[in-house]
C-alpha positions as YAML, in Angstrom:
chain: A
units: angstrom
residues:
- id: 1
  name: MET
  ca: [173.38, 107.89, 75.56]
- id: 2
  name: ILE
  ca: [170.54, 110.36, 75.18]
- id: 3
  name: GLN
  ca: [167.15, 109.37, 73.77]
- id: 4
  name: ARG
  ca: [164.68, 111.84, 72.24]
- id: 5
  name: LYS
  ca: [161.01, 110.98, 72.76]
- id: 6
  name: THR
  ca: [157.86, 112.34, 71.20]
- id: 7
  name: LEU
  ca: [154.27, 111.73, 72.27]
- id: 8
  name: PHE
  ca: [151.57, 112.09, 69.65]
- id: 9
  name: ILE
  ca: [148.11, 112.63, 71.03]
- id: 10
  name: TYR
  ca: [145.04, 111.90, 68.95]
- id: 11
  name: LEU
  ca: [142.06, 113.95, 70.14]
- id: 12
  name: PRO
  ca: [139.08, 113.40, 67.84]
- id: 13
  name: LEU
  ca: [135.82, 115.14, 68.54]
- id: 14
  name: ILE
  ca: [132.60, 113.22, 68.97]
- id: 15
  name: ILE
  ca: [129.58, 114.88, 67.43]
- id: 16
  name: PHE
  ca: [126.82, 112.35, 67.89]
- id: 17
  name: ILE
  ca: [126.19, 108.94, 69.40]
- id: 18
  name: GLY
  ca: [123.63, 107.79, 66.88]
- id: 19
  name: VAL
  ca: [120.48, 108.46, 68.86]
- id: 20
  name: LEU
  ca: [118.05, 111.29, 68.10]
- id: 21
  name: LEU
  ca: [116.69, 112.60, 71.37]
- id: 22
  name: GLY
  ca: [113.09, 113.62, 71.72]
- id: 23
  name: ALA
  ca: [109.84, 112.62, 70.07]
- id: 24
  name: CYS
  ca: [108.97, 113.00, 66.43]
- id: 25
  name: SER
  ca: [105.69, 112.80, 64.60]
- id: 26
  name: VAL
  ca: [104.69, 109.84, 62.47]
- id: 27
  name: ILE
  ca: [104.76, 111.94, 59.30]
- id: 28
  name: GLN
  ca: [108.51, 112.63, 59.78]
- id: 29
  name: LYS
  ca: [109.51, 109.16, 60.82]
- id: 30
  name: SER
  ca: [110.43, 107.69, 57.46]
- id: 31
  name: ASP
  ca: [112.84, 110.42, 56.32]
- id: 32
  name: LEU
  ca: [114.10, 110.92, 59.84]
- id: 33
  name: ASP
  ca: [114.88, 107.25, 60.37]
- id: 34
  name: VAL
  ca: [116.51, 106.86, 56.98]
- id: 35
  name: GLY
  ca: [118.54, 110.02, 57.64]
- id: 36
  name: LYS
  ca: [119.75, 108.70, 60.98]
- id: 37
  name: GLU
  ca: [120.70, 105.36, 59.47]
- id: 38
  name: ALA
  ca: [122.63, 107.11, 56.70]
- id: 39
  name: LEU
  ca: [124.37, 109.38, 59.22]
- id: 40
  name: ASN
  ca: [125.43, 106.49, 61.43]
- id: 41
  name: SER
  ca: [126.70, 104.47, 58.45]
- id: 42
  name: GLY
  ca: [128.75, 107.35, 57.06]
- id: 43
  name: ASN
  ca: [126.51, 108.21, 54.09]
- id: 44
  name: TYR
  ca: [126.47, 111.88, 54.98]
- id: 45
  name: GLN
  ca: [125.08, 113.37, 51.77]
- id: 46
  name: SER
  ca: [122.21, 110.89, 51.83]
- id: 47
  name: ALA
  ca: [121.58, 111.83, 55.46]
- id: 48
  name: ILE
  ca: [121.45, 115.52, 54.51]
- id: 49
  name: ASP
  ca: [118.96, 114.81, 51.75]
- id: 50
  name: HIS
  ca: [116.64, 112.89, 54.06]
- id: 51
  name: PHE
  ca: [116.90, 115.41, 56.90]
- id: 52
  name: THR
  ca: [116.10, 118.17, 54.40]
- id: 53
  name: ALA
  ca: [113.01, 116.25, 53.31]
- id: 54
  name: ALA
  ca: [112.01, 115.83, 56.96]
- id: 55
  name: LEU
  ca: [112.41, 119.57, 57.55]
- id: 56
  name: GLU
  ca: [110.13, 120.35, 54.62]
- id: 57
  name: LYS
  ca: [107.41, 118.57, 56.57]
- id: 58
  name: ASP
  ca: [108.34, 120.02, 59.96]
- id: 59
  name: PRO
  ca: [110.47, 123.18, 59.59]
- id: 60
  name: GLN
  ca: [110.30, 123.96, 63.33]
- id: 61
  name: ASN
  ca: [111.92, 120.75, 64.54]
- id: 62
  name: ALA
  ca: [115.17, 121.88, 66.18]
- id: 63
  name: GLN
  ca: [116.61, 118.40, 66.51]
- id: 64
  name: ILE
  ca: [116.41, 117.69, 62.78]
- id: 65
  name: TYR
  ca: [118.43, 120.84, 62.10]
- id: 66
  name: ILE
  ca: [121.01, 119.62, 64.60]
- id: 67
  name: GLU
  ca: [121.20, 116.19, 63.00]
- id: 68
  name: ARG
  ca: [121.65, 117.75, 59.57]
- id: 69
  name: GLY
  ca: [124.30, 119.98, 61.09]
- id: 70
  name: ASN
  ca: [126.09, 116.84, 62.28]
- id: 71
  name: ALA
  ca: [126.06, 115.47, 58.74]
- id: 72
  name: PHE
  ca: [127.40, 118.74, 57.33]
- id: 73
  name: PHE
  ca: [130.12, 118.72, 59.99]
- id: 74
  name: GLN
  ca: [131.26, 115.24, 58.94]
- id: 75
  name: LEU
  ca: [131.61, 116.56, 55.38]
- id: 76
  name: LYS
  ca: [133.61, 119.51, 56.75]
- id: 77
  name: SER
  ca: [130.93, 121.85, 55.42]
- id: 78
  name: PHE
  ca: [131.33, 124.00, 58.51]
- id: 79
  name: ASP
  ca: [129.35, 127.02, 57.32]
- id: 80
  name: GLN
  ca: [126.26, 124.92, 56.63]
- id: 81
  name: ALA
  ca: [126.74, 123.02, 59.89]
- id: 82
  name: LEU
  ca: [127.05, 126.28, 61.83]
- id: 83
  name: GLU
  ca: [123.88, 127.61, 60.20]
- id: 84
  name: ASP
  ca: [121.94, 124.48, 61.13]
- id: 85
  name: TYR
  ca: [123.15, 124.43, 64.75]
- id: 86
  name: GLN
  ca: [122.26, 128.10, 65.14]
- id: 87
  name: LYS
  ca: [118.87, 127.54, 63.53]
- id: 88
  name: GLY
  ca: [118.22, 124.68, 65.93]
- id: 89
  name: LEU
  ca: [119.12, 126.91, 68.89]
- id: 90
  name: SER
  ca: [116.88, 129.72, 67.62]
- id: 91
  name: ILE
  ca: [113.98, 127.26, 67.78]
- id: 92
  name: ASP
  ca: [115.00, 125.65, 71.07]
- id: 93
  name: PRO
  ca: [117.81, 127.37, 73.06]
- id: 94
  name: LYS
  ca: [118.04, 124.42, 75.42]
- id: 95
  name: GLN
  ca: [119.48, 122.00, 72.87]
- id: 96
  name: SER
  ca: [122.70, 120.85, 74.50]
- id: 97
  name: SER
  ca: [123.75, 118.86, 71.43]
- id: 98
  name: ALA
  ca: [123.67, 122.01, 69.29]
- id: 99
  name: TYR
  ca: [126.23, 123.68, 71.56]
- id: 100
  name: ASN
  ca: [128.29, 120.51, 71.35]
- id: 101
  name: GLY
  ca: [128.19, 120.83, 67.57]
- id: 102
  name: LEU
  ca: [129.16, 124.49, 67.70]
- id: 103
  name: GLY
  ca: [132.08, 123.67, 69.98]
- id: 104
  name: SER
  ca: [133.22, 120.99, 67.58]
- id: 105
  name: ILE
  ca: [133.23, 123.46, 64.68]
- id: 106
  name: TYR
  ca: [135.20, 126.02, 66.66]
- id: 107
  name: LYS
  ca: [137.74, 123.41, 67.74]
- id: 108
  name: SER
  ca: [138.16, 122.17, 64.17]
- id: 109
  name: GLN
  ca: [138.89, 125.75, 63.16]
- id: 110
  name: GLY
  ca: [141.44, 126.18, 65.95]
- id: 111
  name: ASP
  ca: [139.26, 128.55, 68.00]
- id: 112
  name: LEU
  ca: [139.73, 126.81, 71.35]
- id: 113
  name: GLN
  ca: [138.37, 129.70, 73.42]
- id: 114
  name: ASN
  ca: [134.94, 129.70, 71.74]
- id: 115
  name: ALA
  ca: [134.96, 125.90, 71.59]
- id: 116
  name: LEU
  ca: [135.42, 125.78, 75.35]
- id: 117
  name: LYS
  ca: [132.58, 128.26, 75.86]
- id: 118
  name: ALA
  ca: [130.26, 126.18, 73.68]
- id: 119
  name: PHE
  ca: [131.06, 122.93, 75.48]
- id: 120
  name: ASN
  ca: [130.53, 124.70, 78.81]
- id: 121
  name: GLN
  ca: [127.09, 125.79, 77.62]
- id: 122
  name: ALA
  ca: [126.28, 122.25, 76.50]
- id: 123
  name: ILE
  ca: [127.19, 120.92, 79.96]
- id: 124
  name: GLU
  ca: [125.31, 123.74, 81.74]
- id: 125
  name: ILE
  ca: [122.15, 122.76, 79.87]
- id: 126
  name: ASP
  ca: [122.62, 119.01, 80.31]
- id: 127
  name: GLU
  ca: [124.95, 117.74, 83.02]
- id: 128
  name: GLN
  ca: [124.46, 114.22, 81.66]
- id: 129
  name: ASN
  ca: [125.90, 115.07, 78.24]
- id: 130
  name: ALA
  ca: [128.81, 112.64, 78.24]
- id: 131
  name: ILE
  ca: [129.99, 113.69, 74.79]
- id: 132
  name: ALA
  ca: [130.24, 117.35, 75.79]
- id: 133
  name: PHE
  ca: [132.40, 116.39, 78.78]
- id: 134
  name: TYR
  ca: [134.57, 114.27, 76.47]
- id: 135
  name: ASN
  ca: [134.93, 117.05, 73.92]
- id: 136
  name: ARG
  ca: [135.76, 119.61, 76.60]
- id: 137
  name: GLY
  ca: [138.37, 117.18, 77.88]
- id: 138
  name: THR
  ca: [140.05, 117.20, 74.47]
- id: 139
  name: ILE
  ca: [140.32, 120.98, 74.69]
- id: 140
  name: TYR
  ca: [141.97, 120.78, 78.10]
- id: 141
  name: ALA
  ca: [144.34, 118.09, 76.84]
- id: 142
  name: GLU
  ca: [145.32, 120.24, 73.87]
- id: 143
  name: GLN
  ca: [146.00, 123.09, 76.29]
- id: 144
  name: ASN
  ca: [148.16, 120.69, 78.35]
- id: 145
  name: ASN
  ca: [145.77, 121.06, 81.29]
- id: 146
  name: LEU
  ca: [146.00, 117.33, 81.83]
- id: 147
  name: ASN
  ca: [144.37, 117.05, 85.25]
- id: 148
  name: ALA
  ca: [141.31, 118.95, 84.01]
- id: 149
  name: ALA
  ca: [141.25, 116.73, 80.92]
- id: 150
  name: ILE
  ca: [141.37, 113.59, 83.05]
- id: 151
  name: ASP
  ca: [138.55, 114.95, 85.21]
- id: 152
  name: ASP
  ca: [136.34, 115.56, 82.17]
- id: 153
  name: PHE
  ca: [137.10, 112.20, 80.57]
- id: 154
  name: SER
  ca: [136.25, 110.58, 83.91]
- id: 155
  name: LYS
  ca: [132.94, 112.47, 84.11]
- id: 156
  name: ALA
  ca: [132.08, 111.37, 80.59]
- id: 157
  name: LEU
  ca: [132.80, 107.75, 81.50]
- id: 158
  name: LYS
  ca: [130.79, 107.97, 84.69]
- id: 159
  name: ILE
  ca: [127.78, 108.90, 82.54]
- id: 160
  name: ASP
  ca: [128.55, 106.44, 79.73]
- id: 161
  name: ASP
  ca: [131.31, 103.88, 80.29]
- id: 162
  name: HIS
  ca: [131.28, 102.69, 76.67]
- id: 163
  name: ILE
  ca: [133.15, 105.58, 75.02]
- id: 164
  name: PRO
  ca: [136.45, 104.04, 73.86]
- id: 165
  name: MET
  ca: [138.01, 107.40, 72.93]
- id: 166
  name: ALA
  ca: [137.45, 108.70, 76.46]
- id: 167
  name: TYR
  ca: [139.44, 105.77, 77.87]
- id: 168
  name: TYR
  ca: [142.03, 106.25, 75.13]
- id: 169
  name: ASN
  ca: [142.59, 109.95, 75.70]
- id: 170
  name: ARG
  ca: [142.50, 109.64, 79.47]
- id: 171
  name: GLY
  ca: [145.15, 106.95, 79.06]
- id: 172
  name: LEU
  ca: [147.30, 109.32, 77.01]
- id: 173
  name: ALA
  ca: [146.92, 112.03, 79.64]
- id: 174
  name: TYR
  ca: [148.03, 109.56, 82.31]
- id: 175
  name: LEU
  ca: [150.99, 108.61, 80.10]
- id: 176
  name: SER
  ca: [152.06, 112.25, 79.83]
- id: 177
  name: LEU
  ca: [151.92, 112.45, 83.64]
- id: 178
  name: GLY
  ca: [154.06, 109.33, 83.98]
- id: 179
  name: LYS
  ca: [151.23, 107.18, 85.37]
- id: 180
  name: THR
  ca: [152.01, 104.11, 83.31]
- id: 181
  name: GLU
  ca: [149.81, 101.62, 85.19]
- id: 182
  name: ASP
  ca: [146.76, 103.88, 84.82]
- id: 183
  name: THR
  ca: [147.67, 104.30, 81.15]
- id: 184
  name: ILE
  ca: [147.81, 100.55, 80.63]
- id: 185
  name: ALA
  ca: [144.47, 100.04, 82.37]
- id: 186
  name: ASP
  ca: [142.65, 102.68, 80.31]
- id: 187
  name: LEU
  ca: [144.14, 101.68, 76.96]
- id: 188
  name: SER
  ca: [143.32, 98.04, 77.64]
- id: 189
  name: ILE
  ca: [139.65, 98.95, 78.15]
- id: 190
  name: ALA
  ca: [139.71, 101.11, 75.01]
- id: 191
  name: ILE
  ca: [141.00, 98.09, 73.06]
- id: 192
  name: LEU
  ca: [138.28, 95.86, 74.53]
- id: 193
  name: LEU
  ca: [135.65, 98.34, 73.37]
- id: 194
  name: ASP
  ca: [137.24, 98.91, 69.96]
- id: 195
  name: GLU
  ca: [139.84, 96.41, 68.82]
- id: 196
  name: ASN
  ca: [140.46, 98.50, 65.71]
- id: 197
  name: LEU
  ca: [141.84, 101.38, 67.78]
- id: 198
  name: ILE
  ca: [145.39, 100.69, 66.63]
- id: 199
  name: ASP
  ca: [146.93, 103.71, 68.32]
- id: 200
  name: ALA
  ca: [145.78, 102.31, 71.66]
- id: 201
  name: TYR
  ca: [148.02, 99.28, 71.09]
- id: 202
  name: PHE
  ca: [150.89, 101.61, 70.21]
- id: 203
  name: TYR
  ca: [150.64, 103.81, 73.29]
- id: 204
  name: ARG
  ca: [150.02, 100.82, 75.56]
- id: 205
  name: GLY
  ca: [153.27, 99.49, 74.13]
- id: 206
  name: VAL
  ca: [154.95, 102.78, 75.06]
- id: 207
  name: ALA
  ca: [153.56, 102.49, 78.59]
- id: 208
  name: TYR
  ca: [154.70, 98.87, 78.87]
- id: 209
  name: MET
  ca: [158.17, 99.93, 77.70]
- id: 210
  name: LYS
  ca: [158.33, 102.76, 80.23]
- id: 211
  name: GLY
  ca: [157.25, 100.34, 82.94]
- id: 212
  name: GLY
  ca: [159.91, 97.81, 82.00]
- id: 213
  name: HIS
  ca: [157.45, 95.25, 80.59]
- id: 214
  name: LEU
  ca: [159.47, 94.78, 77.43]
- id: 215
  name: ASN
  ca: [157.89, 91.52, 76.23]
- id: 216
  name: LEU
  ca: [154.41, 93.03, 76.47]
- id: 217
  name: ALA
  ca: [155.63, 96.18, 74.71]
- id: 218
  name: LEU
  ca: [157.06, 94.01, 71.94]
- id: 219
  name: GLU
  ca: [153.70, 92.26, 71.51]
- id: 220
  name: ASP
  ca: [151.83, 95.56, 71.18]
- id: 221
  name: PHE
  ca: [154.26, 97.12, 68.70]
- id: 222
  name: THR
  ca: [154.18, 93.93, 66.65]
- id: 223
  name: LYS
  ca: [150.37, 94.05, 66.69]
- id: 224
  name: VAL
  ca: [150.49, 97.59, 65.31]
- id: 225
  name: ILE
  ca: [152.93, 96.57, 62.56]
- id: 226
  name: GLU
  ca: [150.72, 93.62, 61.59]
- id: 227
  name: LYS
  ca: [147.80, 96.00, 61.12]
- id: 228
  name: GLN
  ca: [149.77, 98.92, 59.68]
- id: 229
  name: THR
  ca: [152.85, 97.74, 57.83]
- id: 230
  name: ASP
  ca: [153.88, 101.34, 57.10]
- id: 231
  name: ASN
  ca: [153.74, 102.59, 60.70]
- id: 232
  name: VAL
  ca: [157.16, 104.20, 61.16]
- id: 233
  name: LYS
  ca: [156.81, 104.97, 64.85]
- id: 234
  name: ALA
  ca: [155.89, 101.34, 65.60]
- id: 235
  name: TYR
  ca: [159.02, 100.06, 63.85]
- id: 236
  name: LEU
  ca: [161.18, 102.59, 65.73]
- id: 237
  name: ASN
  ca: [159.71, 101.72, 69.10]
- id: 238
  name: ARG
  ca: [159.97, 98.00, 68.47]
- id: 239
  name: ALA
  ca: [163.59, 98.62, 67.48]
- id: 240
  name: ASN
  ca: [164.04, 100.36, 70.81]
- id: 241
  name: VAL
  ca: [162.70, 97.31, 72.64]
- id: 242
  name: TYR
  ca: [164.95, 94.98, 70.66]
- id: 243
  name: SER
  ca: [167.91, 97.21, 71.48]
- id: 244
  name: GLN
  ca: [167.09, 97.16, 75.20]
- id: 245
  name: THR
  ca: [166.99, 93.37, 75.09]
- id: 246
  name: GLN
  ca: [170.30, 93.34, 73.16]
- id: 247
  name: LYS
  ca: [168.74, 91.93, 70.00]
- id: 248
  name: TYR
  ca: [170.71, 94.39, 67.95]
- id: 249
  name: ASP
  ca: [170.30, 92.72, 64.56]
- id: 250
  name: LYS
  ca: [166.51, 92.88, 64.86]
- id: 251
  name: ALA
  ca: [166.73, 96.44, 66.15]
- id: 252
  name: ILE
  ca: [168.80, 97.50, 63.15]
- id: 253
  name: GLU
  ca: [166.42, 95.70, 60.78]
- id: 254
  name: ASP
  ca: [163.40, 97.55, 62.20]
- id: 255
  name: THR
  ca: [165.18, 100.89, 62.15]
- id: 256
  name: ARG
  ca: [166.25, 100.45, 58.53]
- id: 257
  name: LYS
  ca: [162.66, 99.54, 57.66]
- id: 258
  name: ALA
  ca: [161.50, 102.78, 59.26]
- id: 259
  name: ILE
  ca: [164.13, 104.70, 57.29]
- id: 260
  name: SER
  ca: [163.00, 103.06, 54.04]
- id: 261
  name: LEU
  ca: [159.46, 104.26, 54.79]
- id: 262
  name: ASP
  ca: [160.55, 107.74, 55.88]
- id: 263
  name: PRO
  ca: [164.02, 108.60, 54.52]
- id: 264
  name: GLY
  ca: [163.86, 112.12, 55.92]
- id: 265
  name: ASN
  ca: [163.36, 111.01, 59.52]
- id: 266
  name: ALA
  ca: [166.34, 112.30, 61.50]
- id: 267
  name: SER
  ca: [165.17, 110.52, 64.65]
- id: 268
  name: ALA
  ca: [165.35, 107.17, 62.87]
- id: 269
  name: TYR
  ca: [169.01, 107.72, 61.96]
- id: 270
  name: TYR
  ca: [169.64, 108.93, 65.51]
- id: 271
  name: LEU
  ca: [168.16, 105.71, 66.91]
- id: 272
  name: LEU
  ca: [170.22, 103.69, 64.43]
- id: 273
  name: GLY
  ca: [173.31, 105.47, 65.72]
- id: 274
  name: ASN
  ca: [172.39, 104.61, 69.29]
- id: 275
  name: ILE
  ca: [171.87, 100.95, 68.42]
- id: 276
  name: HIS
  ca: [175.25, 100.79, 66.70]
- id: 277
  name: TYR
  ca: [176.80, 102.47, 69.72]
- id: 278
  name: TYR
  ca: [175.27, 99.99, 72.17]
- id: 279
  name: SER
  ca: [176.53, 97.12, 70.02]
- id: 280
  name: LYS
  ca: [180.00, 98.77, 70.05]
- id: 281
  name: GLN
  ca: [179.97, 99.52, 66.34]
- id: 282
  name: TYR
  ca: [181.24, 103.04, 66.88]
- id: 283
  name: LYS
  ca: [182.16, 103.86, 63.28]
- id: 284
  name: ASP
  ca: [178.69, 102.85, 62.10]
- id: 285
  name: ALA
  ca: [177.23, 104.91, 64.95]
- id: 286
  name: VAL
  ca: [179.10, 107.99, 63.74]
- id: 287
  name: LEU
  ca: [177.86, 107.44, 60.19]
- id: 288
  name: ALA
  ca: [174.27, 107.20, 61.39]
- id: 289
  name: TYR
  ca: [174.61, 110.36, 63.49]
- id: 290
  name: ASN
  ca: [176.07, 112.09, 60.44]
- id: 291
  name: MET
  ca: [172.91, 111.23, 58.53]
- id: 292
  name: ALA
  ca: [170.71, 112.52, 61.36]
- id: 293
  name: LEU
  ca: [172.63, 115.79, 61.45]
- id: 294
  name: GLY
  ca: [172.49, 116.11, 57.68]
- id: 295
  name: LEU
  ca: [168.72, 116.08, 57.97]
- id: 296
  name: ASP
  ca: [168.58, 118.23, 61.11]
- id: 297
  name: PRO
  ca: [171.73, 120.35, 61.60]
- id: 298
  name: ASN
  ca: [170.60, 121.49, 65.07]
- id: 299
  name: TYR
  ca: [169.77, 118.03, 66.42]
- id: 300
  name: ALA
  ca: [171.52, 118.50, 69.76]
- id: 301
  name: PRO
  ca: [171.37, 114.90, 71.08]
- id: 302
  name: ALA
  ca: [173.00, 113.66, 67.87]
- id: 303
  name: PHE
  ca: [175.96, 116.00, 68.49]
- id: 304
  name: LEU
  ca: [176.23, 114.71, 72.05]
- id: 305
  name: ASN
  ca: [176.10, 111.04, 71.15]
- id: 306
  name: ARG
  ca: [178.36, 111.46, 68.14]
- id: 307
  name: GLY
  ca: [180.85, 113.17, 70.45]
- id: 308
  name: ILE
  ca: [180.71, 110.20, 72.81]
- id: 309
  name: ALA
  ca: [181.18, 107.79, 69.87]
- id: 310
  name: TYR
  ca: [184.17, 109.83, 68.65]
- id: 311
  name: SER
  ca: [185.64, 109.52, 72.13]
- id: 312
  name: GLU
  ca: [185.34, 105.74, 71.96]
- id: 313
  name: LEU
  ca: [187.20, 105.87, 68.63]
- id: 314
  name: LYS
  ca: [189.89, 108.02, 70.29]
- id: 315
  name: MET
  ca: [189.05, 110.86, 67.91]
- id: 316
  name: TYR
  ca: [189.31, 113.35, 70.75]
- id: 317
  name: LYS
  ca: [189.45, 116.55, 68.70]
- id: 318
  name: GLU
  ca: [186.18, 115.68, 66.94]
- id: 319
  name: ALA
  ca: [184.64, 114.56, 70.25]
- id: 320
  name: LYS
  ca: [185.51, 117.86, 71.93]
- id: 321
  name: LYS
  ca: [184.07, 119.87, 69.07]
- id: 322
  name: ASP
  ca: [180.76, 117.97, 69.15]
- id: 323
  name: LEU
  ca: [180.39, 118.14, 72.93]
- id: 324
  name: GLU
  ca: [181.11, 121.86, 72.99]
- id: 325
  name: TYR
  ca: [178.62, 122.49, 70.21]
- id: 326
  name: TYR
  ca: [176.03, 120.46, 72.10]
- id: 327
  name: LEU
  ca: [176.39, 122.83, 75.06]
- id: 328
  name: GLN
  ca: [175.99, 125.80, 72.73]
- id: 329
  name: LEU
  ca: [172.71, 124.33, 71.48]
- id: 330
  name: GLU
  ca: [171.55, 123.23, 74.92]
- id: 331
  name: PRO
  ca: [173.13, 125.59, 77.49]
- id: 332
  name: ASP
  ca: [170.56, 124.69, 80.15]
- id: 333
  name: SER
  ca: [170.55, 120.95, 79.48]
- id: 334
  name: ASP
  ca: [170.06, 118.51, 82.33]
- id: 335
  name: ASN
  ca: [173.14, 116.78, 80.90]
- id: 336
  name: LYS
  ca: [175.34, 119.86, 81.28]
- id: 337
  name: ALA
  ca: [177.36, 118.60, 84.24]
- id: 338
  name: TYR
  ca: [177.84, 115.21, 82.58]
- id: 339
  name: VAL
  ca: [179.05, 116.79, 79.33]
- id: 340
  name: GLU
  ca: [181.40, 119.12, 81.19]
- id: 341
  name: THR
  ca: [182.88, 116.10, 82.93]
- id: 342
  name: LEU
  ca: [183.41, 114.43, 79.56]
- id: 343
  name: LEU
  ca: [185.13, 117.54, 78.25]
- id: 344
  name: ASN
  ca: [187.39, 117.72, 81.30]
- id: 345
  name: ASP
  ca: [188.37, 114.10, 80.77]
- id: 346
  name: LEU
  ca: [189.27, 114.89, 77.16]
- id: 347
  name: GLU
  ca: [191.63, 117.63, 78.35]
- id: 348
  name: LYS
  ca: [193.63, 115.16, 80.41]
...
């Protein structure tokens, strides 16, 4: 049976750590401190108001412009953020954090080329800017340049080993490269640093499953479901674990739960078909594959597995039709020789 797998990578940018670098005069301190506190607690409009008041007293302070730009960025007011970062750089061109902010805006707008240039400038100015290395790593990861991404995440962590998202995204890069043990190690550290990083539990579960540690995978997927009762992908992956351990009733229950949450999910019906097939419920498998194909008429693996299920039901004409159509959809499939063998057997 053929499984279809999807890896979702979460690559958030980091704009600030919560520390304003550099000295400030006593006259600014009150508004500046209140602004920083508001920024770090998520009260972005209040932060903007206080940074604006601070700038009225010291309009040539580049770092205050940058901090206000950070607050605008969090509100997705990119034009105002861009203006503040550029103003900060016009006052002090050596502000690495301003280039980091510019890169973050460009990346949010999908302009990866200019984002990369900005992060490069941030690093050129300050080779100890851990956040710029992290953010550049997210660009490389999005470009599927995984080794470069891992290198940048590692550099960020060498400077500051308390960035949970750097461990998390390096772990995902390792997972994409098939390095499951490295994935497990990094995601475990990410969880230690931030126990609310639910996706880290999910992808560690995926790594455990790939490595054959099914009980540990089950624990992680269950943890995700406890925290997010509507997490479709967690139900589907836990169903996969149950199926591999031949707990088919639980696997079907989880898959049906996923379908109830996302009725248009063809992959969920496909998985349900596979579970029915493994439990030798071939008619139910065909029905589930029918549902998957109703939602996605070009879902090649569903044609293949439905063809195999038809063969088990001795419905050879239908099996032949599905297997031939699978090869039309996937003429260069790694399964081509296997499918051709199946078709030859049907001719006998």
